[in-house]
Chimera marker file (.cmm) of the C-alpha trace (Angstrom):
<marker_set name="trace">
<marker id="1" x="15.517" y="-6.230" z="21.936" r="1" g="1" b="0" radius="0.5"/>
<marker id="2" x="14.630" y="-4.267" z="18.075" r="1" g="1" b="0" radius="0.5"/>
<marker id="3" x="13.270" y="-6.678" z="15.435" r="1" g="1" b="0" radius="0.5"/>
<marker id="4" x="15.210" y="-6.070" z="11.895" r="1" g="1" b="0" radius="0.5"/>
<marker id="5" x="12.978" y="-5.940" z="9.052" r="1" g="1" b="0" radius="0.5"/>
<marker id="6" x="14.439" y="-8.470" z="6.757" r="1" g="1" b="0" radius="0.5"/>
<marker id="7" x="15.369" y="-7.172" z="3.317" r="1" g="1" b="0" radius="0.5"/>
<marker id="8" x="13.557" y="-10.519" z="1.304" r="1" g="1" b="0" radius="0.5"/>
<marker id="9" x="11.175" y="-12.685" z="1.577" r="1" g="1" b="0" radius="0.5"/>
<marker id="10" x="12.188" y="-16.141" z="2.889" r="1" g="1" b="0" radius="0.5"/>
<marker id="11" x="12.293" y="-17.506" z="-0.440" r="1" g="1" b="0" radius="0.5"/>
<marker id="12" x="13.707" y="-14.287" z="-1.962" r="1" g="1" b="0" radius="0.5"/>
<marker id="13" x="10.963" y="-14.397" z="-4.770" r="1" g="1" b="0" radius="0.5"/>
<marker id="14" x="8.193" y="-12.130" z="-3.205" r="1" g="1" b="0" radius="0.5"/>
<marker id="15" x="7.500" y="-8.783" z="-4.708" r="1" g="1" b="0" radius="0.5"/>
<marker id="16" x="8.717" y="-5.548" z="-3.890" r="1" g="1" b="0" radius="0.5"/>
<marker id="17" x="6.314" y="-4.055" z="-1.515" r="1" g="1" b="0" radius="0.5"/>
<marker id="18" x="6.351" y="0.166" z="-1.260" r="1" g="1" b="0" radius="0.5"/>
<marker id="19" x="5.208" y="-0.487" z="2.436" r="1" g="1" b="0" radius="0.5"/>
<marker id="20" x="8.119" y="-2.318" z="3.736" r="1" g="1" b="0" radius="0.5"/>
<marker id="21" x="10.339" y="0.984" z="2.480" r="1" g="1" b="0" radius="0.5"/>
<marker id="22" x="11.246" y="3.494" z="5.472" r="1" g="1" b="0" radius="0.5"/>
<marker id="23" x="10.567" y="0.703" z="8.104" r="1" g="1" b="0" radius="0.5"/>
<marker id="24" x="12.731" y="0.965" z="11.011" r="1" g="1" b="0" radius="0.5"/>
<marker id="25" x="13.426" y="-1.715" z="13.681" r="1" g="1" b="0" radius="0.5"/>
<marker id="26" x="10.970" y="-2.249" z="15.892" r="1" g="1" b="0" radius="0.5"/>
<marker id="27" x="10.808" y="-2.811" z="19.814" r="1" g="1" b="0" radius="0.5"/>
<marker id="28" x="7.914" y="-5.832" z="20.594" r="1" g="1" b="0" radius="0.5"/>
<marker id="29" x="5.860" y="-4.081" z="23.085" r="1" g="1" b="0" radius="0.5"/>
<marker id="30" x="5.040" y="-7.308" z="24.656" r="1" g="1" b="0" radius="0.5"/>
<marker id="31" x="5.649" y="-10.912" z="24.629" r="1" g="1" b="0" radius="0.5"/>
<marker id="32" x="1.492" y="-11.741" z="24.468" r="1" g="1" b="0" radius="0.5"/>
<marker id="33" x="-1.261" y="-10.384" z="22.467" r="1" g="1" b="0" radius="0.5"/>
<marker id="34" x="-2.107" y="-7.269" z="23.890" r="1" g="1" b="0" radius="0.5"/>
<marker id="35" x="-5.866" y="-7.290" z="22.986" r="1" g="1" b="0" radius="0.5"/>
<marker id="36" x="-6.247" y="-10.958" z="24.335" r="1" g="1" b="0" radius="0.5"/>
<marker id="37" x="-4.667" y="-10.112" z="27.601" r="1" g="1" b="0" radius="0.5"/>
<marker id="38" x="-6.171" y="-12.656" z="30.337" r="1" g="1" b="0" radius="0.5"/>
<marker id="39" x="-8.009" y="-14.549" z="27.583" r="1" g="1" b="0" radius="0.5"/>
<marker id="40" x="-4.793" y="-15.273" z="25.278" r="1" g="1" b="0" radius="0.5"/>
<marker id="41" x="-5.240" y="-18.158" z="23.255" r="1" g="1" b="0" radius="0.5"/>
<marker id="42" x="-1.267" y="-20.148" z="23.834" r="1" g="1" b="0" radius="0.5"/>
<marker id="43" x="-1.857" y="-21.481" z="20.528" r="1" g="1" b="0" radius="0.5"/>
<marker id="44" x="-2.338" y="-18.507" z="18.191" r="1" g="1" b="0" radius="0.5"/>
<marker id="45" x="0.609" y="-17.375" z="16.592" r="1" g="1" b="0" radius="0.5"/>
<marker id="46" x="1.508" y="-14.052" z="17.537" r="1" g="1" b="0" radius="0.5"/>
<marker id="47" x="2.252" y="-11.276" z="14.942" r="1" g="1" b="0" radius="0.5"/>
<marker id="48" x="4.235" y="-8.036" z="15.870" r="1" g="1" b="0" radius="0.5"/>
<marker id="49" x="2.991" y="-4.667" z="13.368" r="1" g="1" b="0" radius="0.5"/>
<marker id="50" x="6.192" y="-3.456" z="11.640" r="1" g="1" b="0" radius="0.5"/>
<marker id="51" x="5.085" y="0.060" z="12.465" r="1" g="1" b="0" radius="0.5"/>
<marker id="52" x="4.773" y="0.749" z="16.079" r="1" g="1" b="0" radius="0.5"/>
<marker id="53" x="5.795" y="-2.894" z="17.811" r="1" g="1" b="0" radius="0.5"/>
<marker id="54" x="2.436" y="-3.664" z="18.640" r="1" g="1" b="0" radius="0.5"/>
<marker id="55" x="1.725" y="-7.421" z="19.436" r="1" g="1" b="0" radius="0.5"/>
<marker id="56" x="-0.933" y="-9.354" z="18.405" r="1" g="1" b="0" radius="0.5"/>
<marker id="57" x="-2.504" y="-12.637" z="17.515" r="1" g="1" b="0" radius="0.5"/>
<marker id="58" x="-2.834" y="-13.842" z="14.333" r="1" g="1" b="0" radius="0.5"/>
<marker id="59" x="-5.710" y="-14.031" z="11.893" r="1" g="1" b="0" radius="0.5"/>
<marker id="60" x="-5.630" y="-17.651" z="12.210" r="1" g="1" b="0" radius="0.5"/>
<marker id="61" x="-6.950" y="-17.357" z="15.515" r="1" g="1" b="0" radius="0.5"/>
<marker id="62" x="-10.596" y="-16.332" z="17.154" r="1" g="1" b="0" radius="0.5"/>
<marker id="63" x="-9.937" y="-12.675" z="17.868" r="1" g="1" b="0" radius="0.5"/>
<marker id="64" x="-7.651" y="-11.759" z="14.979" r="1" g="1" b="0" radius="0.5"/>
<marker id="65" x="-6.265" y="-8.758" z="16.590" r="1" g="1" b="0" radius="0.5"/>
<marker id="66" x="-3.278" y="-8.353" z="14.377" r="1" g="1" b="0" radius="0.5"/>
<marker id="67" x="-6.025" y="-7.668" z="11.638" r="1" g="1" b="0" radius="0.5"/>
<marker id="68" x="-7.878" y="-4.969" z="14.080" r="1" g="1" b="0" radius="0.5"/>
<marker id="69" x="-5.121" y="-2.992" z="14.414" r="1" g="1" b="0" radius="0.5"/>
<marker id="70" x="-4.236" y="-2.640" z="10.790" r="1" g="1" b="0" radius="0.5"/>
<marker id="71" x="-7.866" y="-1.673" z="10.624" r="1" g="1" b="0" radius="0.5"/>
<marker id="72" x="-7.178" y="0.785" z="13.534" r="1" g="1" b="0" radius="0.5"/>
<marker id="73" x="-4.125" y="2.295" z="12.727" r="1" g="1" b="0" radius="0.5"/>
<marker id="74" x="-3.307" y="1.370" z="8.504" r="1" g="1" b="0" radius="0.5"/>
<marker id="75" x="-0.152" y="0.198" z="9.939" r="1" g="1" b="0" radius="0.5"/>
<marker id="76" x="0.057" y="-2.203" z="6.762" r="1" g="1" b="0" radius="0.5"/>
<marker id="77" x="3.252" y="-4.752" z="7.826" r="1" g="1" b="0" radius="0.5"/>
<marker id="78" x="3.045" y="-7.645" z="10.217" r="1" g="1" b="0" radius="0.5"/>
<marker id="79" x="5.537" y="-9.989" z="11.005" r="1" g="1" b="0" radius="0.5"/>
<marker id="80" x="5.985" y="-13.186" z="13.083" r="1" g="1" b="0" radius="0.5"/>
<marker id="81" x="7.014" y="-12.328" z="16.355" r="1" g="1" b="0" radius="0.5"/>
<marker id="82" x="9.289" y="-15.783" z="16.416" r="1" g="1" b="0" radius="0.5"/>
<marker id="83" x="12.992" y="-14.882" z="17.028" r="1" g="1" b="0" radius="0.5"/>
<marker id="84" x="14.256" y="-16.252" z="13.364" r="1" g="1" b="0" radius="0.5"/>
<marker id="85" x="10.963" y="-15.967" z="11.068" r="1" g="1" b="0" radius="0.5"/>
<marker id="86" x="11.264" y="-14.002" z="8.188" r="1" g="1" b="0" radius="0.5"/>
<marker id="87" x="7.480" y="-14.159" z="7.495" r="1" g="1" b="0" radius="0.5"/>
<marker id="88" x="5.939" y="-10.766" z="6.705" r="1" g="1" b="0" radius="0.5"/>
<marker id="89" x="1.982" y="-9.971" z="5.484" r="1" g="1" b="0" radius="0.5"/>
<marker id="90" x="0.989" y="-6.726" z="3.888" r="1" g="1" b="0" radius="0.5"/>
<marker id="91" x="-2.566" y="-6.180" z="4.921" r="1" g="1" b="0" radius="0.5"/>
<marker id="92" x="-2.971" y="-3.257" z="1.981" r="1" g="1" b="0" radius="0.5"/>
<marker id="93" x="-1.729" y="-6.148" z="-0.544" r="1" g="1" b="0" radius="0.5"/>
<marker id="94" x="-3.218" y="-9.390" z="1.178" r="1" g="1" b="0" radius="0.5"/>
<marker id="95" x="0.204" y="-11.005" z="0.199" r="1" g="1" b="0" radius="0.5"/>
<marker id="96" x="3.288" y="-12.219" z="1.716" r="1" g="1" b="0" radius="0.5"/>
<marker id="97" x="6.247" y="-9.650" z="1.395" r="1" g="1" b="0" radius="0.5"/>
<link id1="1" id2="2" r="1" g="1" b="0" radius="0.2"/>
<link id1="2" id2="3" r="1" g="1" b="0" radius="0.2"/>
<link id1="3" id2="4" r="1" g="1" b="0" radius="0.2"/>
<link id1="4" id2="5" r="1" g="1" b="0" radius="0.2"/>
<link id1="5" id2="6" r="1" g="1" b="0" radius="0.2"/>
<link id1="6" id2="7" r="1" g="1" b="0" radius="0.2"/>
<link id1="7" id2="8" r="1" g="1" b="0" radius="0.2"/>
<link id1="8" id2="9" r="1" g="1" b="0" radius="0.2"/>
<link id1="9" id2="10" r="1" g="1" b="0" radius="0.2"/>
<link id1="10" id2="11" r="1" g="1" b="0" radius="0.2"/>
<link id1="11" id2="12" r="1" g="1" b="0" radius="0.2"/>
<link id1="12" id2="13" r="1" g="1" b="0" radius="0.2"/>
<link id1="13" id2="14" r="1" g="1" b="0" radius="0.2"/>
<link id1="14" id2="15" r="1" g="1" b="0" radius="0.2"/>
<link id1="15" id2="16" r="1" g="1" b="0" radius="0.2"/>
<link id1="16" id2="17" r="1" g="1" b="0" radius="0.2"/>
<link id1="17" id2="18" r="1" g="1" b="0" radius="0.2"/>
<link id1="18" id2="19" r="1" g="1" b="0" radius="0.2"/>
<link id1="19" id2="20" r="1" g="1" b="0" radius="0.2"/>
<link id1="20" id2="21" r="1" g="1" b="0" radius="0.2"/>
<link id1="21" id2="22" r="1" g="1" b="0" radius="0.2"/>
<link id1="22" id2="23" r="1" g="1" b="0" radius="0.2"/>
<link id1="23" id2="24" r="1" g="1" b="0" radius="0.2"/>
<link id1="24" id2="25" r="1" g="1" b="0" radius="0.2"/>
<link id1="25" id2="26" r="1" g="1" b="0" radius="0.2"/>
<link id1="26" id2="27" r="1" g="1" b="0" radius="0.2"/>
<link id1="27" id2="28" r="1" g="1" b="0" radius="0.2"/>
<link id1="28" id2="29" r="1" g="1" b="0" radius="0.2"/>
<link id1="29" id2="30" r="1" g="1" b="0" radius="0.2"/>
<link id1="30" id2="31" r="1" g="1" b="0" radius="0.2"/>
<link id1="31" id2="32" r="1" g="1" b="0" radius="0.2"/>
<link id1="32" id2="33" r="1" g="1" b="0" radius="0.2"/>
<link id1="33" id2="34" r="1" g="1" b="0" radius="0.2"/>
<link id1="34" id2="35" r="1" g="1" b="0" radius="0.2"/>
<link id1="35" id2="36" r="1" g="1" b="0" radius="0.2"/>
<link id1="36" id2="37" r="1" g="1" b="0" radius="0.2"/>
<link id1="37" id2="38" r="1" g="1" b="0" radius="0.2"/>
<link id1="38" id2="39" r="1" g="1" b="0" radius="0.2"/>
<link id1="39" id2="40" r="1" g="1" b="0" radius="0.2"/>
<link id1="40" id2="41" r="1" g="1" b="0" radius="0.2"/>
<link id1="41" id2="42" r="1" g="1" b="0" radius="0.2"/>
<link id1="42" id2="43" r="1" g="1" b="0" radius="0.2"/>
<link id1="43" id2="44" r="1" g="1" b="0" radius="0.2"/>
<link id1="44" id2="45" r="1" g="1" b="0" radius="0.2"/>
<link id1="45" id2="46" r="1" g="1" b="0" radius="0.2"/>
<link id1="46" id2="47" r="1" g="1" b="0" radius="0.2"/>
<link id1="47" id2="48" r="1" g="1" b="0" radius="0.2"/>
<link id1="48" id2="49" r="1" g="1" b="0" radius="0.2"/>
<link id1="49" id2="50" r="1" g="1" b="0" radius="0.2"/>
<link id1="50" id2="51" r="1" g="1" b="0" radius="0.2"/>
<link id1="51" id2="52" r="1" g="1" b="0" radius="0.2"/>
<link id1="52" id2="53" r="1" g="1" b="0" radius="0.2"/>
<link id1="53" id2="54" r="1" g="1" b="0" radius="0.2"/>
<link id1="54" id2="55" r="1" g="1" b="0" radius="0.2"/>
<link id1="55" id2="56" r="1" g="1" b="0" radius="0.2"/>
<link id1="56" id2="57" r="1" g="1" b="0" radius="0.2"/>
<link id1="57" id2="58" r="1" g="1" b="0" radius="0.2"/>
<link id1="58" id2="59" r="1" g="1" b="0" radius="0.2"/>
<link id1="59" id2="60" r="1" g="1" b="0" radius="0.2"/>
<link id1="60" id2="61" r="1" g="1" b="0" radius="0.2"/>
<link id1="61" id2="62" r="1" g="1" b="0" radius="0.2"/>
<link id1="62" id2="63" r="1" g="1" b="0" radius="0.2"/>
<link id1="63" id2="64" r="1" g="1" b="0" radius="0.2"/>
<link id1="64" id2="65" r="1" g="1" b="0" radius="0.2"/>
<link id1="65" id2="66" r="1" g="1" b="0" radius="0.2"/>
<link id1="66" id2="67" r="1" g="1" b="0" radius="0.2"/>
<link id1="67" id2="68" r="1" g="1" b="0" radius="0.2"/>
<link id1="68" id2="69" r="1" g="1" b="0" radius="0.2"/>
<link id1="69" id2="70" r="1" g="1" b="0" radius="0.2"/>
<link id1="70" id2="71" r="1" g="1" b="0" radius="0.2"/>
<link id1="71" id2="72" r="1" g="1" b="0" radius="0.2"/>
<link id1="72" id2="73" r="1" g="1" b="0" radius="0.2"/>
<link id1="73" id2="74" r="1" g="1" b="0" radius="0.2"/>
<link id1="74" id2="75" r="1" g="1" b="0" radius="0.2"/>
<link id1="75" id2="76" r="1" g="1" b="0" radius="0.2"/>
<link id1="76" id2="77" r="1" g="1" b="0" radius="0.2"/>
<link id1="77" id2="78" r="1" g="1" b="0" radius="0.2"/>
<link id1="78" id2="79" r="1" g="1" b="0" radius="0.2"/>
<link id1="79" id2="80" r="1" g="1" b="0" radius="0.2"/>
<link id1="80" id2="81" r="1" g="1" b="0" radius="0.2"/>
<link id1="81" id2="82" r="1" g="1" b="0" radius="0.2"/>
<link id1="82" id2="83" r="1" g="1" b="0" radius="0.2"/>
<link id1="83" id2="84" r="1" g="1" b="0" radius="0.2"/>
<link id1="84" id2="85" r="1" g="1" b="0" radius="0.2"/>
<link id1="85" id2="86" r="1" g="1" b="0" radius="0.2"/>
<link id1="86" id2="87" r="1" g="1" b="0" radius="0.2"/>
<link id1="87" id2="88" r="1" g="1" b="0" radius="0.2"/>
<link id1="88" id2="89" r="1" g="1" b="0" radius="0.2"/>
<link id1="89" id2="90" r="1" g="1" b="0" radius="0.2"/>
<link id1="90" id2="91" r="1" g="1" b="0" radius="0.2"/>
<link id1="91" id2="92" r="1" g="1" b="0" radius="0.2"/>
<link id1="92" id2="93" r="1" g="1" b="0" radius="0.2"/>
<link id1="93" id2="94" r="1" g="1" b="0" radius="0.2"/>
<link id1="94" id2="95" r="1" g="1" b="0" radius="0.2"/>
<link id1="95" id2="96" r="1" g="1" b="0" radius="0.2"/>
<link id1="96" id2="97" r="1" g="1" b="0" radius="0.2"/>
</marker_set>
């Protein structure tokens, strides 16, 4: 099921980020961190890349695979994989968007 890109931040006050422009809905490529695989820490928050749908563990996890995905691909925006979450992070600007 594709994840829609929310128009505004959860509080509606985040400055506009040009990295959101042109993003299309993406389908998560998995329901777990694709880099951790067997070593997955169930307590880690999962993020989805809003450019390609890659799912990885958050920066709060020991492996920080979402940040590594950004470093490898320059895909700037990640969102929480949780169904109703509107949390999104821009790795370029290092802020919520």
